[in-house]
N, C-alpha and C positions, 0 to 999 in steps of 0.2 A: 284291377283295370290298369289303361296307360295312356299315354299321352294320344291324342285321335279317338280315343273313345269318349261317348260322351259323357259327360258329369253336370251335376247341378251346378256348378260355378265351372265356366269356360276357362280353361288353362290361358289365353289372351289376358282374360280379366284377374288372375291369380298373380302373373309373372307381373300384371303392370300395377300391381298393387303390393309389391313384394315388399319395394323401401319402406311404404307407409307401414305395414304389419313388422317387420323387423326393428322398424323404430317404434313400436308400441302406439302407433298413431290412427290406429282406425278403430272404430265403434265396434263394442264386442260381435254384435252380430253376424258383421265382417268377418271377423276374427276368427268366429266358430267354422262360417264356410270357409274359410283358405284352411284352416285346420282340415275341415274333413274331405275338400280336397287333395292335400299332402298327404291324408293317409291313404286316399287313394291309388295317387298319380303320382308312379317313384320318379318319373322323368322331371316333374315340379318339382318333388321331395331332393331331387338332387340340383335343379336350379337352385332350391334354395338355400341348399349347405352351402353352394357356391357362393350365392350372393350375402350370406351372413360372414363367411369367411372373408370374403372383400373389404367387407363395411369393419370387421373387426382390424384386421390390415391396417387398414388407411387411417382408422384412429389410434392404433397403438401408433402408428409411424409418423402423421400428419398432426398428432393432438400435443404440439410439444413445442406450441408458440411460446416464446417467451414473458415472462411476467412484467408488467411495468413496473418501474424502479419505484413511483410512487407508492405502488399496492403492494408490494413487497415491503418497503419500508414500515407501511400503515401494519401490516401481517407480522410482521417483528416487534412492531411496537408493543402491538395489542398481546402478542405472545408475552413480552416481556412483564408487561404490567400484572398479567393474569399470574406469573410465576411468584412475581414480587407478593401479590394479595395472597396467593395462598401461603409463601412463606410465613408471612403475619399472622395469617390465619393458625398455622400449625403450631407458632412459637406461643401465641394465646391458648392454645389447648393445652402445651405441655406446661404453661405456669401453674 
């Protein structure tokens, strides 16, 4: 089948739900319908591949917001405390 031929789930509905499908935000029944449609419809499958690639590209290049300094400080402090705790426990094991 190709786009324009009848499907159980219309192409417009599949393409309208594409971002929710890619993000895993659809109920399983809707996901199953979309997977069946994508298996049958090459044009929608190509659109799905393009949309997925665009989302990954945007996430990779725009997901680099700077971390707030107070959060960074808290994380580094907790890591240092965890390292110190581990060193104390390891020293206790060696004794």
